[in-house]
C-alpha positions as CSV (number, residue, x, y, z in Angstrom):
1,M,-6.0,12.3,8.7
2,S,-5.4,8.6,8.1
3,T,-3.6,7.5,4.9
4,W,-6.8,5.8,3.6
5,K,-9.0,8.8,4.3
6,Q,-6.6,10.9,2.2
7,V,-7.6,8.9,-0.9
8,A,-11.0,7.4,-0.1
9,D,-13.0,10.3,-1.6
10,L,-11.0,10.5,-4.9
11,P,-13.5,10.2,-7.8
12,V,-12.9,7.6,-10.5
13,E,-14.8,7.3,-13.8
14,I,-14.8,3.9,-15.4
15,D,-16.0,3.3,-19.0
16,R,-14.9,-0.3,-19.5
17,V,-12.6,-3.1,-18.1
18,E,-10.1,-5.3,-20.0
19,L,-8.0,-8.2,-18.9
20,E,-4.5,-9.1,-20.2
21,G,-2.8,-12.4,-19.4
22,L,0.9,-12.7,-18.7
23,E,3.1,-15.8,-18.3
24,Q,6.8,-16.5,-17.4
25,D,8.9,-19.4,-16.3
26,V,10.4,-18.2,-13.0
27,S,13.3,-19.1,-10.7
28,S,11.3,-21.2,-8.3
29,D,10.7,-23.8,-11.1
30,F,7.1,-23.1,-12.0
31,T,5.3,-21.3,-14.8
32,R,3.9,-18.1,-13.4
33,K,0.6,-16.7,-14.8
34,S,-0.8,-13.3,-13.8
35,T,-3.5,-11.0,-15.1
36,I,-3.3,-7.3,-15.7
37,V,-6.5,-5.4,-15.0
38,H,-7.1,-2.4,-17.2
39,L,-9.7,0.1,-16.1
40,L,-10.3,2.7,-18.8
41,G,-12.2,6.0,-18.4
42,G,-12.0,9.7,-19.1
43,G,-9.2,9.1,-21.6
44,E,-7.0,7.5,-19.0
45,E,-6.1,3.9,-18.1
46,G,-5.5,2.5,-14.6
47,L,-3.6,-0.7,-14.1
48,G,-3.4,-3.4,-11.5
49,E,-2.1,-7.0,-11.3
50,D,-3.9,-10.1,-10.2
51,V,-1.3,-12.4,-8.5
52,V,-3.5,-15.5,-7.8
53,Y,-1.1,-18.5,-8.0
54,Q,-3.4,-21.1,-9.6
55,A,-3.0,-20.9,-13.4
56,D,-6.4,-22.4,-14.1
57,E,-8.1,-19.6,-12.1
58,H,-6.5,-17.0,-14.3
59,E,-7.6,-18.9,-17.4
60,A,-11.1,-19.1,-16.1
61,A,-11.1,-15.3,-15.5
62,W,-9.9,-14.7,-19.0
63,A,-12.6,-16.9,-20.5
64,A,-15.4,-15.4,-18.4
65,G,-14.2,-11.8,-19.0
66,P,-14.2,-9.0,-16.4
67,P,-17.1,-7.7,-14.4
68,D,-19.0,-4.6,-15.6
69,L,-17.6,-1.8,-13.4
70,A,-18.7,1.1,-15.6
71,G,-19.9,4.1,-13.7
72,S,-18.9,7.0,-11.4
73,W,-17.3,6.0,-8.1
74,T,-15.2,7.2,-5.3
75,L,-12.4,4.9,-4.3
76,A,-14.4,4.1,-1.1
77,S,-17.6,3.2,-3.0
78,F,-15.6,1.2,-5.6
79,S,-13.9,-0.7,-2.9
80,E,-17.2,-1.5,-1.2
81,H,-18.7,-2.7,-4.5
82,V,-15.8,-4.8,-5.6
83,G,-15.5,-6.4,-2.1
84,G,-19.0,-7.7,-2.5
85,L,-18.6,-9.2,-6.0
86,D,-18.0,-12.8,-6.9
87,L,-14.8,-12.6,-8.9
88,F,-14.4,-16.3,-9.3
89,G,-17.4,-17.2,-11.4
90,G,-19.3,-19.0,-8.6
91,Q,-16.3,-21.3,-7.9
92,E,-14.5,-21.5,-4.6
93,P,-10.8,-20.5,-5.2
94,E,-8.3,-23.1,-4.2
95,S,-6.6,-20.8,-1.8
96,P,-8.7,-18.4,0.5
97,A,-6.0,-15.8,0.0
98,S,-6.8,-15.6,-3.7
99,R,-9.9,-13.5,-3.0
100,N,-7.7,-10.7,-1.6
101,Y,-5.2,-11.1,-4.4
102,R,-8.0,-10.5,-7.0
103,I,-9.6,-7.6,-5.0
104,W,-6.1,-6.0,-4.8
105,A,-5.8,-6.1,-8.6
106,Y,-9.0,-4.2,-9.2
107,E,-8.5,-1.7,-6.3
108,S,-4.9,-0.9,-7.3
109,A,-6.1,-0.3,-10.8
110,A,-8.8,2.0,-9.5
111,L,-6.3,3.9,-7.4
112,D,-4.0,4.3,-10.4
113,L,-6.9,5.5,-12.6
114,A,-8.3,7.9,-10.0
115,L,-4.9,9.6,-9.5
116,R,-4.3,9.8,-13.2
117,Q,-7.7,11.4,-13.7
118,A,-6.9,13.8,-10.9
119,G,-3.6,14.7,-12.6
120,T,-1.5,13.7,-9.6
121,S,0.6,10.9,-8.1
122,L,0.2,8.8,-5.0
123,H,3.3,10.4,-3.4
124,A,2.3,13.9,-4.2
125,H,-1.3,13.3,-3.0
126,L,-0.1,11.9,0.3
127,G,2.7,14.5,0.7
128,L,5.4,11.8,0.9
129,E,8.9,11.7,-0.6
130,P,9.8,8.4,-2.3
131,R,13.2,7.2,-1.2
132,P,15.7,4.7,-2.7
133,I,14.5,1.1,-2.2
134,T,16.7,-1.5,-0.5
135,Y,15.9,-5.0,-1.8
136,V,16.8,-8.7,-1.4
137,V,16.5,-11.5,-4.0
138,S,14.3,-14.3,-2.9
139,L,15.7,-17.7,-3.9
140,R,15.4,-21.4,-3.3
141,L,18.6,-23.5,-3.7
142,G,17.3,-26.5,-5.6
143,D,16.8,-30.1,-4.8
144,P,19.2,-31.1,-3.5
145,A,20.2,-27.7,-2.2
146,S,23.3,-26.2,-3.7
147,L,25.5,-23.1,-3.3
148,E,25.6,-22.7,-7.1
149,P,22.4,-20.5,-7.5
150,V,23.9,-18.0,-5.1
151,T,27.4,-18.0,-6.5
152,R,26.2,-17.8,-10.1
153,R,24.2,-14.6,-9.3
154,L,26.9,-13.1,-7.2
155,A,29.4,-13.6,-10.1
156,R,27.2,-11.1,-12.1
157,Y,26.0,-9.0,-9.2
158,P,28.6,-9.1,-6.5
159,D,26.7,-6.7,-4.1
160,L,23.5,-8.7,-4.3
161,R,21.7,-9.5,-1.0
162,F,19.5,-12.6,-0.6
163,K,16.5,-14.0,1.2
164,L,16.8,-17.7,1.1
165,D,14.5,-20.6,1.9
166,P,16.3,-23.2,4.2
167,T,15.3,-26.8,3.8
168,A,16.2,-30.0,5.7
169,D,19.1,-30.8,3.4
170,W,21.0,-27.6,4.4
171,D,23.9,-29.3,6.1
172,D,26.8,-27.7,8.0
173,E,29.0,-27.5,4.9
174,L,26.3,-25.6,2.9
175,C,25.4,-23.3,5.8
176,A,29.1,-22.4,6.3
177,A,29.6,-21.7,2.6
178,L,26.5,-19.5,2.5
179,A,27.5,-17.6,5.6
180,A,30.9,-17.0,4.1
181,T,29.4,-15.1,1.2
182,G,28.2,-12.5,3.6
183,A,25.2,-12.0,1.3
184,V,22.4,-13.5,3.3
185,D,20.0,-11.0,4.9
186,S,16.9,-13.1,5.5
187,L,16.0,-16.8,5.9
188,D,12.4,-17.8,5.2
189,L,11.7,-21.0,7.1
190,K,8.2,-21.4,5.4
191,G,6.9,-22.9,8.7
192,Q,3.5,-21.1,8.4
193,Y,2.4,-22.7,5.2
194,S,0.1,-25.8,5.1
195,G,-0.9,-27.8,2.1
196,T,1.4,-26.0,-0.4
197,I,4.4,-27.0,-2.4
198,V,6.6,-25.0,-0.1
199,D,5.5,-26.5,3.2
200,N,8.6,-26.9,5.5
201,P,8.1,-28.9,8.7
202,A,9.7,-27.6,11.9
203,D,13.1,-29.2,12.0
204,P,15.0,-28.4,15.3
205,A,18.4,-29.3,13.7
206,L,17.7,-26.9,10.8
207,Y,16.6,-24.1,13.1
208,Q,19.7,-24.5,15.2
209,R,21.9,-24.2,12.1
210,V,20.0,-21.1,11.0
211,V,20.6,-19.3,14.3
212,D,24.2,-20.5,14.6
213,Y,25.5,-19.8,11.1
214,F,23.5,-16.6,10.4
215,P,23.6,-14.6,13.6
216,D,22.6,-11.3,11.9
217,A,19.9,-12.5,9.5
218,W,16.2,-12.0,9.8
219,I,14.3,-15.3,10.5
220,E,10.9,-15.4,8.8
221,D,7.9,-17.6,9.5
222,P,9.2,-20.2,11.8
223,K,6.9,-22.9,13.0
224,L,7.0,-22.7,16.8
225,T,7.0,-26.0,18.7
226,D,8.3,-26.7,22.2
227,E,11.7,-27.6,20.7
228,T,12.0,-24.8,18.1
229,D,10.7,-22.1,20.4
230,E,13.5,-23.0,22.9
231,I,16.0,-22.5,20.1
232,L,14.5,-19.3,18.8
233,R,13.5,-17.6,22.0
234,P,16.9,-15.7,22.4
235,H,16.5,-14.5,18.8
236,R,13.0,-13.1,18.9
237,D,14.2,-9.6,17.9
238,R,15.0,-10.9,14.5
239,I,12.0,-13.2,14.0
240,T,9.6,-11.8,11.4
241,W,6.3,-13.0,9.9
242,D,4.9,-13.1,6.4
243,A,2.4,-15.8,5.5
244,P,0.1,-15.2,8.5
245,I,-0.2,-11.4,7.9
246,H,-3.3,-10.3,6.1
247,S,-4.6,-7.7,8.5
248,I,-3.9,-5.7,11.7
249,A,-5.7,-8.4,13.6
250,D,-3.1,-11.0,12.4
251,V,-0.3,-8.9,13.7
252,E,-2.0,-8.6,17.1
253,A,-2.5,-12.4,17.1
254,L,1.2,-13.2,16.8
255,P,2.7,-15.3,19.6
256,F,4.9,-12.3,20.7
257,P,5.1,-8.6,19.6
258,P,7.2,-8.4,16.5
259,K,10.0,-6.0,15.8
260,T,9.1,-6.0,12.1
261,V,6.7,-7.8,9.7
262,N,6.4,-8.5,6.0
263,V,3.6,-6.5,4.5
264,K,2.6,-8.0,1.1
265,P,0.0,-5.5,-0.3
266,S,-2.0,-8.1,-2.3
267,R,-2.5,-10.1,0.9
268,F,-4.5,-7.3,2.4
269,G,-6.8,-7.0,-0.6
270,A,-8.5,-3.7,0.0
271,I,-6.3,-0.6,-0.1
272,S,-8.1,0.7,3.0
273,A,-6.8,-2.4,4.9
274,L,-3.3,-2.0,3.7
275,F,-3.1,1.8,4.4
276,D,-4.6,1.3,7.8
277,A,-2.0,-1.3,8.5
278,Y,0.8,1.0,7.5
279,D,-0.6,3.7,9.9
280,W,-1.1,1.1,12.7
281,L,2.4,-0.3,12.5
282,A,4.0,3.2,12.4
283,E,2.0,4.3,15.5
284,R,3.3,1.3,17.4
285,G,6.9,1.5,16.3
286,I,6.7,-1.9,14.4
287,G,8.8,-2.0,11.3
288,A,7.7,-3.2,7.9
289,Y,9.2,-4.5,4.7
290,G,7.6,-5.4,1.4
291,G,7.1,-8.8,-0.1
292,G,6.5,-9.8,-3.7
293,Q,4.3,-12.4,-5.3
294,F,6.2,-13.0,-8.5
295,E,4.5,-10.1,-10.2
296,L,5.2,-10.1,-13.9
297,G,3.9,-6.6,-14.8
298,V,2.8,-3.4,-13.3
299,G,2.2,-4.9,-9.9
300,R,5.9,-5.2,-9.3
301,G,6.5,-1.5,-9.8
302,Q,3.5,-0.7,-7.5
303,I,4.8,-2.7,-4.6
304,Q,8.3,-1.2,-5.2
305,L,6.7,2.3,-5.0
306,L,4.9,1.4,-1.8
307,A,8.2,0.3,-0.4
308,A,9.8,3.6,-1.5
309,L,7.1,5.5,0.4
310,F,6.5,3.4,3.6
311,H,9.6,1.2,4.3
312,P,12.5,1.9,1.9
313,D,15.2,0.7,4.2
314,G,13.9,-2.8,5.1
315,P,14.9,-6.1,3.5
316,N,12.3,-5.6,0.9
317,D,11.5,-8.8,-1.2
318,T,10.7,-6.5,-4.1
319,S,13.7,-7.0,-6.4
320,P,13.4,-6.1,-10.1
321,T,11.6,-8.8,-12.2
322,G,14.8,-9.7,-14.0
323,F,15.7,-11.7,-10.9
324,H,12.7,-14.0,-11.5
325,A,14.6,-15.6,-14.4
326,M,16.7,-18.8,-13.8
327,D,19.6,-16.9,-15.3
328,P,19.2,-13.2,-14.5
329,P,20.4,-11.0,-17.4
330,P,23.0,-8.2,-17.0
331,G,21.9,-4.6,-16.4
332,I,19.4,-5.1,-13.6
333,E,19.1,-2.1,-11.3
334,P,21.2,-2.6,-8.1
335,S,20.0,-2.1,-4.6
336,P,19.2,0.5,-3.4
337,M,17.4,1.4,-6.5
338,P,15.9,4.8,-7.3
339,P,12.1,5.1,-6.6
340,R,11.3,6.5,-10.0
341,A,7.7,7.3,-9.0
342,A,5.6,8.2,-12.0
343,P,4.4,11.9,-12.0
344,R,0.8,10.7,-12.3
345,G,-1.0,7.6,-11.0
346,F,0.0,4.7,-8.8
347,R,3.0,3.4,-10.8
348,R,6.8,3.2,-10.8
349,E,8.3,4.2,-14.1
350,S,10.3,1.4,-15.9
């Protein structure tokens, strides 16, 4: 039986819906807002997190209030209903991906509530054993780029592993210094973004430095041109994809079969789409690792739990939220960290 079919018929009773706003200044130099969705019913509470990036779209949702979802559902019927709702008050979201982000918030809350009402957990219901989670810390190196953000974190956490965003000002000196730390696991070229603050044009000189100085690192989201494809062709086994991946069809449409891909749960929106993707990738021997969206609340633990169940050993961009801070505090759980799956619901215990 598919993973989705194992949960699709779980009943869920909803009495009311509440929204809770969160806010934090994070290490990528912006103020992150997110929304916690609370589904309440049968004396239980299910939680999910809306990771839409536009602050005004959170504020509009708070002002409008949540949809009326009271009633008796299965996860499948709830998913079908929520997928047909206008969750943006008649406005077109700035980013098309935001629709899936908001759907994910409601569906993950419903999964949490259904499991709690059933008195079980996701791992127990699926018959899976959560395993310790390997993670990397995703980081930009400032403008102009500097080694200091890496060395400052390594001074407090000497075993930390990084996923870094190379930019055009990464010269030979900086690349050599970063490589000498031995702490770089992944390099996100951001070549698949368009019209965002992180757009990164295809730069053959930068791509050449990446492959030369970091021969063992994963290379995520390159922009393939005639020049960059020639540089990267010998390294296809370590090329991964993130921004284009919202569905199985997106993996099938990649320019060559991947060895592994970044599966960000919120990008898939519906739980059925995410769970079907996990099954599809496993059947084809394609690896997966998790990606975060600067979750500020329960959503971070949920993607960590999914990593513990489906891809614990990958370069998961699911580090504890303490690493969102410009100056991460002491005492953050090191990698690999224990799964700490809650005994009920779809949550990781804090």
